[in-house]
N, C-alpha and C positions, 0 to 999 in steps of 0.2 A: 650731772656733769655736762661739759660742753658737747662732748660727743654724743651724749644720749639725747640732748635737746636738738641737735641738728639732725639725727636720725629720725626723731619724731616728726620734724618738719617735712622730711622727704616722704615718709610713709605714714600718713596720718591714720591709716586704718589699723595699725598695729598698736594695740594697747600696751600699758606698762606690764601686763602680766603676759604678754606673748612670749612665744619660745625663741627669745633672742638672747645673745650674749655679748659681753663688751670685753674690750682689751684696751687699757689706758695708754699702752705704747703704740698700737697699730690702728686703732679705729673700731668699726662696728661691723657686724655680720648682718646680712639680709635675713629676713624671715619669710621667704617665699615657700619654704617647705622643701625645696630641692636638697637632695642628700650632698650635693657638691659643696654646699656652703659650709660644711664641716671643715673644709680646707680652703676656704676663701673669705676675703674681708673687704668691706668698703672703707678706704681711708679719707677720700675726698667726698663729702656729702653732696657737693654740687655736680659731681660727675658719676651719675648712677651707673653708667656702663663700664667704668673703669674698676677692675677687680685685682686684689693682690693675693698671691698664693701664700698661704701661711707655712707652707713646707719649705719652699725656697725663696720666698718673698719677692717673686717675680710680678711685675705689673703688666697687665694686659687689658686691651680694650675689646668690647663686644660682649660684655655681660657674662652670666653664668655659662652661656654655650661655650665661649672661648675658654672658660676655665676647665670645663669638662674635657675639651679637646687637649688641653694642657696636661691634665691628670692621666688621660688615657693614651697619651702619645699619638694622637690622631695627627697624621701628617697634612701640611698645607697652609694653614693659618697661624700656627703658633708652635714654638719649640716645646718639647716634652719636659716635664718636671724631673729634675734629677734626683729628687729625694722620695718620689712617691713609691709606696710599696706595692707588691703584687695584689695584696688583699684590697687595698683601696682601689686600684684599677678595676678589679672584677666587680666590686660593689657599684662603682660609677657607670661602668659598661652595662650592667643590668639595669640600673636605673634609667640610662639612656634608651636601652631597647624597649623597656615597658612604656616610656613616654612616647617613643616613635609609634609604637603599635596603637597607643590611644589617640595620638594625633592623626594617624592615617584613618582610623575608624571615624573620628569626628569630621575630617575632611570628606570622606566618602559620603556620610550622611548629609553634610551641607551641600554638596554637589547635587545629590539626589533631590534634596528639597529645593534647591535653586532651579534645577532644570525642570522640576514639576511645578514652579511658581507657587509653592505652598507657604513659603516664608519670605519676609523682607529682611534680608541679611543686614545686619549692622557689623561695625567694625569689631573684630575679634583678634586681638593681639596678645602675644606672649608678654606677660607682665615683666618678665626678666630681661627683656631686650630694650635697649636704650631708645631714647627719643629720635636720634638719628636714623636708626634702622626703622622705626615705625614710619617715619616720614617717607623713607624710600619705598616701603611696602605700599603705602597709600598711592604715591605717584606711580608705581608699577601697576596697580589696579586700575588707575584712571586710564593708563595707556592701553591696558588689556580689555577695557570694558567692551570695545567693539567686538572682541571675539566671543563674548557671551550671546551674540544675536540669535534669534530663534531660526534663522535661515542659514544653512551651511553654504560654503563657497565651492568653486569648481574643484579645488584641491581635494576636498573631502570625498568627492565621487571616486577619486583615484585610490584614496587611502581607506576607502570604506571596508569594514571588517568582513571576513568571510564567515557567514553564520554557520556553515556546515564544519568548520574547523575550530572556531573560537567559541567555546561553550562558556556559560556563565560559571564563575567560580562558586564553590560551595559557600563561601562567606557571603557572596552577593545573594545567593538563593535563600540563605537563612537569615538575611538581614530584615529585621521587622519593618523598617520603612519601605523596603523594596516589596515586601509582602503586602503592606497596606496599599501601595501604589498599584500593584498587580490587581488586587481585588476590586479597587475602584475602577480601573480599566475594564476589567471582565464585566463589572455590573453594567457599565456603560454599553458595552458591546451586546450583552445579553438583552438589555432593554430595547435597543434597536432591532435585534434579531426577532424578538417576540412581537414587536410592534408591526413588523413587516411580514411575519409568518415564514421566516427563513428555516427550511428544514434542519433539523438537528445534525443530520449526517453531512451537512455542507462543511463543517470544520474538519472532516476527515480528509478533504482534498489537500494535496501537498501545497497547492498555490496559496492557501489560506495563511500558513505559516510565512511564506514568502512575502505576502502583503504586511504581515505584522513586522517582519524585519525591515522592510522598506520604510515604513512609517517611523520606526526607531531610528533608522539612519538619518532621516530628515531632521528630526528633533522636535521641539515643542511647537504647538500651533500650526500644524499643517493644515491648509485649507482642503476641505472635501471637494471632490469633482462635482460639478453641476449636472443637471439632467441632460442639458445639450452636450456637455462633455462625454458623458456616458453613452448617450444615444447616437452621437455623430463623430466627434473628434477622435475619442478613445477607440470606438469601434472600428473606425478607418484604420487607425494605427495597428490594432490588434489583427485586423484582416490582412494588412500588408506583412506583418511579422508571420502570420500563419502561412501565407503564400510563399514567403521566402523558405519556411521550414519544408513545405511540400516540394518547392523547386529544388531543394538541396538533395533530393533523392533522385532527380532525373539523371545525373551522370551514372548512379548505380543501376538504374533501368537499362541503360545502354551497355554497361559493362557486363551485367550478369543476366540481363533480360529479366522479365517480370511476369506477375500473374495478376489478371483482373478478377476481383471478387465482386459478387453482387448477391443481394437478398432482398426478398419481397416481405413487407410487413404491413398488416392491418390493424390500426389501433382501435381502442374501445369506442371511438366515435365513427368508425367505418371508414376512415381515411386510409388510402393505399399509398404507401411509400416504398420507393426503391432506391437503395443507396449503392454506390460504386466506391471500391477501394482498390489500391494497387499495393502489391507485396513484392519484396525482393529481400535478399538475405540481410540488408541493412535494417529493414523494418517495414511497417505498414503505414500508409497515409490514406486519408479519406479525400476523395475527389469531389463528389457532389451527391446530393439526393434529389429525387424527382418525385413530386406528388402526382401519382397516377390515378387520382381518385375519379377524375372525369373521364378516364380513358378505359377501353377494354384491354385487360391485362393479357393480351394474346402474343404469340411469338413474334409477330411483325412489329409490335410496339418495342418488345424488349430489343430486337435486332437493331432497330433504329436508334435506341438509346445507347446501345453497346458500341455501335459504329462511331458515335460522337466521342466516346471514351477512347476508342482506339485511335481516332484522329488526334486527340489530345496527347495520349501517351506515346504514339508512334507504333505503327504496325510491326516494324522491324524489331522493336524492343519487347514484343509480347510473345509468350510461350503458349498460354493457356487462359481460358476464361472458366471460372469456378463458380458454380451455383449449387442450390439444393436440387433435388430430384423431382420438382414439379414438372408436370407435362409441358407447361408453357415454356419453362426454362430448357427443358430437354429438346424441345422442337426448335427453339431459338438456337441452341447449340448446334444443331444439325445444319441449320441455314448459315451460321457464321463460319462453320468449317468448309462449306461449299464456297462461300465469298472470299475467305482468307485461308488459302490451302496450307499455309504454314502454321496455323493456329489450331490448338486443341480445345475442345470443350470437356471438361472433366466434372464429375459430380463431387460434392464436398464429402470428403471421407468421414469427417465427424457426423454428419448428417445420416450417412449410410449406416455407420456403426450404431447410431442411436436408433435407427429404424430396426436394426437387428435386435437390439435390446428391447424394443417395444414389441416386436413379434413374439419374443420369447416370454415376456411378461404377460402377453395376452392369450397365448396358446399352450403354454405348458401349465396344466392345472395346479399343480403344487406351488409353482412360482407365483401364479395369479392369486392363489389362496393366501400366500405368505405376504404378498404386497397388499392385499385387501384388509387382511387382519391387522398388519403392522400399522397400516394407515389409520385404522379405527382406534388403535391404542394411542398413537402420537397425537391425532386430532382431539381425542378426548382429554388427554393430560394438558395439552397446549391451550385448551379452552376452559380449564378450571384452574383459577389461580392458586388455591391452597393445594391442590394435587401437584401442580407444577413446581411449587416450592418445595414440597416433600421430596419430589423426585430430584430436583437439583440439589437438595441437601445431601441425598444419598449417593449421588454420582459425583459429588465435589464440584458441582456447577458445570459439569460436562452436558452438552445438549443431545437429546435424541435426534432432533431434526437437524439435517445438515443442508443448508441452501446451496445450490449449484447453479451454474450457468444454464444447464439443460434439465428438463424434467426427468429424463432417464438417469442422469448421474445423480440426481437428487434422490431418486427412488434407492438406488444402490447404496449410496453413503448413509442414508437413514436407516436402511435395513441393517447395514453393518454396524451403525452405532446401537441400534436396538439389540442386536446379537451380542456386542460387547458389554452392554448393561443388563444383560439377562438376570443376573443374581440380584441387582438393585431393584428391577422391576417386580420381581417375585417377592422379594422382601417388602416392597411398597404395598402390594395388594394383599398381603396376609397380616399386615401390622394391626395393632390394636386401634390406632387412629383411623384407619381405613374402615375396619369392621364396625366400629361405633359411630361412623359418620353417616349422614343422609345420603352421601353419594352411593354408598354400598347397598342402599335399599331400592335404588331406582333401577329400572330395566337396563338403561344403557350402562350404567356402572357395573351391574352383574354380568353383562355381556363381555365387557373389557376384562373383567376379573377372570371370566371363564377362558378367554383367549390366552391371557398370560399363563394360566395354569396347565394348559394343554401341551404335552410333550410333542404332539403332531405339529403344532405351530412352530415350535423351535427347531424341529427337524426340517420343516420346509424354509424357514428363514436361513438356516445353515446351507441348504441346498441352493437357495437363490443366491446366496453370497459367493458359493462356489462356481456357480455358472457365470455370474455377471462380472465378477472381479477381473478376470482376463480381458473382457471387452471393454470395461471402463479404463483399464491400463491403456488400451489403444486409443480411446478418446482423449486421454491425458496426453499421450504422445503427439497426436496429430493437432492438438490444441496449442501446444507450446509454440513460442516464437523465439526461443533462444538459440535455436538452429533449424534450418530448413528440414522438413519431415519427409521430403519425396524419397529419399533413399531408405526409409524404414517402414512405410506403411505395408508393403507386400510381405516382408519378413515378419512384421508384428502380427499380422492377421494369421499367418501360418502357425506362429508360436502360440497364439490365443487358443487356436483350435486344439493344438497338442495338450495345452494346459487344461483345458475343459475336459478332454478325454481322460487325462490323468487324475483330475479331481473327481471324477464320477465313475471311475474304474470299480467294477465289482457289483454284484447284487442287482436290485431293480433299477438302480440309477443308471445302468448302461442303456436302457431303453430310452430314458430321458436324455441321455448324452447324444444318442443317435438322431433323435428329433431336433435337438438343439443344433447339431452340426449340419443337418439337412437344411434348416432354416438360414443358417449363416452362409452356406454355400449358395442357396438361392439368390440372396442379395448380393453375394460377392460376384457371381457369374453375371448377374443382370445389370449391376450398377458399378461396383467397385473395382472390378478387374480392368485395368486400363494399360495401355502401352507405356505411358509415362511412369506409372507405378513399377511396371516390371523392368523398365530401363533403369530406374533409380536403384532397385534392389540389385540388379546385375552389377552395376557400376559402384555400388558402395563397398569399399574395401573391408570395412568391419564385418560385412555379411559375406561377401563373396569368398574371402579368404579364411572365413571361420572353419574350424575343423569339422569335417564331415558335411560340409554345406552342399557339396555336389551340384551346385547350380549350373555349371558348365554342361551338365547332361540333361537339364531341364528343357525339353523341347518347347513346351508351352511358353515358358519364360523368354526363350531366345526368339521365338517368332514374334512376340510382342515387343522385344528390343528392336528387332529389325523394322518393325512397323513404325516405332519411334524415329529411328534413323532415317528411314525413307521420307518422313513427314518433315523433320527439322533439317535435314541435309539433302535437298532435292537435287543438287547438281550430281550428275553421274560419276564424274571422276572423284569428287569429294567423297561421295557415298562409298564408293570402292575403297578408297584409301582408308576410310573410317572403319569399314568392316574387316579390313586387312589388319589394321592396327590393334584391333581386339585381340588378336593372338599374342601380341607382346604383353598385354595386361593379364590375359588368361594364364600365361606361362610365367608371369612375374619376372620377365626380362628387362634389362636396362635399369633405369631408375626405379621401375616398379618393384624390383627385387632388391634394392639397396637395403642395407641394415637400417638406415633412418626411416625408410618407407615402411618397413615391416613393424618397427617399434611404434609408429604413430598411426597405424591403421585404425585403432580404435580411439585414439586420443583426440585427433582432429575432425572437425566437421567434414563430411566427404568432399564438398566442393573446394574446401581449403587443402585438402590432401591432394586433390588432382591439380590444383594450381602449383603445388610445390614439386610433385613427382611425374606429372604427364608431360614433361618438356620433350620426350623423345617422339611423342605422337601428338603434334600440335592440333590437328584437326579433331582427332578423338578427344583431346583435352578440352578443346572449346565445347564440343558436344556434351561431354560429361559435366563440365561446369555449368552449362545451361540448364540441363535436367535436374542435377543435385542442388541447384540454387533455388528451385521452386518449392512452394507449400503445397499441401494437398487438402487443405481445409479453408473454408470461408468463415471460420468461427469469430474473427474480428468484426465481421458484419453484425453478428448477433449480440456480441458483447456489450455493444453501446447503444442499444435501442432506447434505453432510458434517457438519452439526449434528446431524442425526437419526442418522447412522451411528455418531457417537461417542457420543451419549447413549443411544440404544437399543441398548445392548451388554450382554455378560454381566456386566460390572462393575457394571452399574447395574440388574440384574434384581431387586434387593431394594427398589428405589424404588417408592413408591406411584405409581399412574398419574397422579394430579393433581400430584404433585411433579415427575414426569418431564415432563409437559406444561408446568409452570411453568419448568422449566429450558430447554426447547426455545424457549418464548416469549421468555425473557430472552436466551438466546444468539443467536437468529435476529435479533431487533430490535436487539441490540448491533451486530451485523455491519451491518445496514441503517443504523443510525445513523451508524456510521463512514463508510459510503459516502455518506450524505446530507451529513455534515459536510465530507467532502473535495470534494463538488460545490459546497457552498456557499463554500468557500475557494478556488474555481477550480483545483483540483488535476486534472490530466489522469488520467482513468480509462480503461484499455482494457477494453472489455466483453467481449472474447473471449479474449485471451491470459491465461494464468495467471502468477503471480508467479514460479514456479519451474518446472523441468522435471522434476520427479521424481513425476509423476503416473503411477500404474500404468494403462497402456492397451495396446491391441493393438499399438502401434508400438514397445514394448520388451519386452512379456511373450511370450516364445517358446510355440509350441504344444507338445503332448506329444511329437510327431515330431520337432520342431526341438530340443528339449530333449536328446534322445539324442546329438545332434552337439556340444552345447555343453558337456558333461562331459568335461574333459581329464585326468581322474585317471589316474595311471599303472597303477593296478590294474584298470582297465576297469570300474570301478562306474558304473552308470547311476542316474539319478534314479528310474526305475521300480523298480529294485532296493531303493533307499532307501525308497520308499513302501511296498513290500511288507514290508520289515523293520519299518517303523513301524506297521503295522496296516492301511494303506491308506486311512485315514480323514482324513489331513491332506494338504493340497496341499503336499507337500514339494519344495522346489526353490530355485533361486537367487531371493532377493528382490530384485525389480528396484530398489526404493528403496534398500535397504542396499548392494546391489552397486554402483550408480552412484555412490553417495556415497563408498564405499570406493575406487573407482577414482581419485576425484579426489585422495585423499590417499595413493594407493599408493606404497609405499616403492620400487617397482620401475618408477616412471614413466619411460617412454622419452623423453629429451630429444633432439630432433634438428631440424635445419633441412632445407629441401628439398635442399640439396647433399649432406647426409649420407644421402640416399635413393638415392644412386648415379645421380642425373640431371644432375648438373653444374650445377643451378640453372637449366636450360632450361625450355621451355614444356611439355615431356612429349611422348610419342609421340602423344598425342591433340590436341595444342594446348591453349592456355589460352582462358579466357573463355567466354561463354555463346553461345547461338545468337542 
């Protein structure tokens, strides 16, 4: 028929057997497969975009899309069909939604491919849309072609997405094309990282993800910075930005006054470095480091360096100079106090408490024995891959070794972990796999097995934990930067001594308790008892107003408080006023006794509380805020020595000294800025425990004698033989970091449950649980 031949000329791809139907009176239906063609027909073969509705015989332009709008009563372009049923509308709507979903997925994939330059896109138009619409789309694409440029414009920087708030959708994460592109990018990055020897843990730094986000914001084909850009231009910009960050704290130094912190460090190459930081309630910033290798590190040198820092910060803004307890720093502190009458020298509280822990670990036989035996067990396990895998399987991948900022905290946390995993260790060393292994037949293996089997060892470990735990809590307190700790150190030490007495009450442990308390008191009296610490305790409302505190009757505390007032408030009239105003604070009169002040004594940081409720006594308020705004630890100095260890290396020996100092200044303050931002965002920060357990310390590195036992090569080759063959200049041996990482991915990892160890899933011959 005529209609059939006409239709064939329009759609030559449809054969005679295609799914089409004819109507002699109205024309032909299209065979695109769209469900809407059940109620639509083409009457004029020359106008492909004109469709008639078979229900109401309405003519409309726009192809099948307009017909579906007509059938579903979609407002805007066409009136709704008056004869369509609800069932037809539901079917067409379902078809439209499914097609829209497919179209969006297709569009997303095309955009991904286009942005990745992986395909050369050709025109891909809807076959159901008329020629006029296709022409308009082509023209629109031509007009928009400029928008697909590789470089973004200035408006994009304003509209740039916030990566902390806008996460990838689950659909994009699971998109196979995105996954493929991600793996390609990762492989390219890994190739570069391996080629230049980039440390694996570099990707843990938060700024790494920031860099990835910035590259994504730019788009395709971002040019890489040149060697000159990195060494000169960008370094200068980063230095300026870092100086602005440091300068942003200067108003806070004037408002609250601040503490100068310093520490001395000698690296493995014999170079002596001294760094200087400034702390206030807002945060800590790094000022500078000095290479003192060519100088005698005596008190006069330190005094000259500190005076330069005092001039930079402003003497009127400084309350104290915090260092460790080295004799040279102590002497320098005395000289500085004479030169600057309103400045205190104070020892680092964290260092003092760590020295207490060190004294106890060396001079209490039971604790010394526990540390020695526990270290032998940990070193042995962490230097034998198969044993380490067995242990991790039993402990559900919990580590025995806990790396910490200080050696003394590492001792405690590792002892604590050993104690918590007592049952697992006992199971390990009586298992069938252990008893049948070669390890159990060697002398060092037998020694470790005997240690784990001894009840005396576990009693000593428990005793050590009972003694050290309260002191480590004090270290944790003074190391935190979430709030100034000056108001807490005095009370914290008193409570730690009370807790130790309680833990060791009864039996033979009382003699141990007396010796421990004597050691603590010696260090406290000689080093840690300080007027600022006493003033902070007295002025801390959470401590002073605590039930049964009785601080007002503590004469020693009051005398130290008055010493601090005399130092920081030298004017006689102001000094008398501050002393008199103390009575209002002691009696909780005025704003000090208001209901709000009582409710917030333990909720606010002490200096914030005084800022809110000390308005009746302005001079005392200013003194209290000055004291309570200070820290009592120089821990931030020690926390970032790795920055110096990395930059002051052979790879950097061609750098000019000033450029090297600039790099240290940028890197150190970048880390402090990250810490500052985390605190501002209320993210919990552990001041003691490190992020990973791969720190090289005495709990994982065997001694030379222990190394002889750890080499299991069949030819009997020892590490000492290797060192001699290599010339004896390098410390050849198993790298703790690389070995432990390798054990985690060991192809020979032993997979077993407790019942696989020959114990039948029971409690073990030594029972389960802790003391």
